[in-house]
FILOLO-899658 format. One line per field, with one value per residue (C-alpha): residue in one letter; residue number from 1; y, z, x. Coordinates in nm, 2 decimals, decimal comma. Example, Ala and Ser with C-alpha at 12.3 -4.5 7.8 and 13.67 -1.06 7.14 Angstrom:
BEGIN
resn <- [A S]
resi <- [1 2]
Y <- [-0,45 -0,11]
Z <- [0,78 0,71]
X <- [1,23 1,37]
// end
This chain:
BEGIN
resn <- [X X X X X X X X X X X X X X X X X X X X X X X X X X X X X X X X X X X X X X X X X X X X X X X X X X X X X X X X X X X X X X X X X X X X X X X X X X X X X X X X X X X X X X X X X X X X X X X X X X X X X X X X X X X X X X X X X X X X X X X X X X X X X X X X X X]
resi <- [1 2 3 4 5 6 7 8 9 10 11 12 13 14 15 16 17 18 19 20 21 22 23 24 25 26 27 28 29 30 31 32 33 34 35 36 37 38 39 40 41 42 43 44 45 46 47 48 49 50 51 52 53 54 55 56 57 58 59 60 61 62 63 64 65 66 67 68 69 70 71 72 73 74 75 76 77 78 79 80 81 82 83 84 85 86 87 88 89 90 91 92 93 94 95 96 97 98 99 100 101 102 103 104 105 106 107 108 109 110 111 112 113 114 115 116 117 118 119 120 121 122 123 124 125 126 127 128 129 130]
Y <- [-6,72 -6,60 -6,68 -7,04 -7,08 -6,96 -7,21 -7,50 -7,40 -7,36 -7,72 -7,83 -7,63 -7,73 -8,09 -8,05 -7,87 -7,55 -7,31 -7,41 -7,78 -7,69 -7,63 -7,50 -7,61 -7,38 -7,10 -7,12 -7,12 -6,80 -6,64 -6,67 -6,47 -6,10 -5,93 -5,86 -6,21 -6,36 -6,16 -6,28 -6,64 -6,63 -6,47 -6,74 -7,01 -6,85 -6,79 -7,15 -7,26 -7,00 -7,05 -7,43 -7,38 -7,22 -7,45 -7,33 -7,37 -7,65 -7,81 -7,52 -7,64 -7,31 -6,95 -6,65 -6,32 -6,11 -6,29 -5,99 -5,70 -5,62 -5,59 -5,29 -5,34 -5,12 -5,24 -5,60 -5,55 -5,68 -5,59 -5,67 -5,69 -5,90 -6,23 -6,57 -6,92 -7,25 -7,52 -7,81 -7,67 -7,34 -7,02 -6,75 -6,39 -6,27 -5,96 -6,00 -5,85 -6,04 -5,95 -6,07 -6,11 -5,86 -6,10 -6,17 -6,54 -6,62 -6,46 -6,35 -6,32 -6,35 -6,21 -6,26 -6,20 -6,43 -6,30 -6,42 -6,72 -6,62 -6,73 -6,96 -6,73 -6,49 -6,74 -6,69 -6,31 -6,37 -6,65 -6,91 -7,26 -7,58]
Z <- [11,38 11,71 11,57 11,49 11,83 12,00 11,81 11,91 12,28 12,29 12,18 12,45 12,71 12,61 12,64 12,97 13,12 13,26 13,26 13,61 13,52 13,27 13,56 13,56 13,20 13,05 13,28 13,15 12,80 12,88 13,04 12,71 12,52 12,48 12,69 12,42 12,27 12,62 12,69 12,36 12,44 12,79 12,66 12,38 12,65 12,88 12,58 12,48 12,84 12,87 12,53 12,58 12,89 12,69 12,58 12,22 12,16 12,38 12,13 12,05 11,95 11,83 11,95 11,81 12,00 11,74 11,42 11,25 11,44 11,72 12,06 12,28 12,57 12,88 13,18 13,25 13,04 12,68 12,48 12,11 11,85 11,60 11,77 11,62 11,75 11,57 11,64 11,42 11,14 11,13 11,24 11,43 11,51 11,88 12,08 12,42 12,74 12,91 13,25 13,33 13,66 13,72 13,61 13,29 13,32 13,37 13,32 13,61 13,38 13,03 12,89 12,53 12,28 11,97 11,63 11,29 11,12 10,92 10,55 10,44 10,15 10,41 10,63 10,44 10,49 10,86 10,89 10,97 10,86 10,87]
X <- [1,07 0,92 0,57 0,67 0,83 0,51 0,30 0,52 0,52 0,15 0,12 0,35 0,17 -0,18 -0,09 0,08 -0,23 -0,09 0,20 0,29 0,32 0,59 0,84 1,19 1,27 1,00 1,11 1,46 1,32 1,13 1,43 1,62 1,35 1,37 1,10 0,83 0,86 0,84 0,52 0,36 0,46 0,31 -0,01 -0,04 -0,01 -0,27 -0,50 -0,50 -0,59 -0,87 -1,02 -1,02 -1,23 -1,51 -1,80 -1,78 -1,41 -1,28 -1,04 -0,80 -0,46 -0,29 -0,30 -0,11 -0,18 0,00 -0,12 -0,29 -0,15 0,10 -0,07 -0,04 0,19 0,19 0,38 0,25 -0,07 -0,09 -0,40 -0,47 -0,74 -0,56 -0,51 -0,60 -0,67 -0,72 -0,97 -1,05 -0,84 -1,03 -0,87 -1,08 -0,99 -0,99 -0,95 -0,79 -0,65 -0,37 -0,24 0,11 0,30 0,57 0,84 0,64 0,68 0,31 -0,03 -0,26 -0,56 -0,68 -1,00 -1,10 -1,38 -1,40 -1,45 -1,53 -1,36 -1,06 -1,10 -0,83 -0,74 -0,61 -0,41 -0,07 -0,10 -0,11 0,13 -0,14 -0,13 -0,34]
// end
């Protein structure tokens, strides 16, 4: 359920342009999430923003930072090797490092490395969709 919620929120955030543009309503939504889910959600949002800024992947519409494996969390740092993002109906693997603010309601930075395209035959295994 958390993964579906993350996907829906990323769509809302990508179309609004930034996390800050979401305002108090989104903050209240984040406040209702348990801390780990909130951290994943914030990193999903920041990932979509940063990946879309790249020349290669500027039409990303979904991001799931915990698609293939649970990221490591230490304080306000979230790092993972099993994230995924979707562009033009194709899913790609990514590794990332997401640094959050102390209140974990926004991301200070997001660094990523894109990986191989994920074959459609494996989408169900990772909870991905078209």
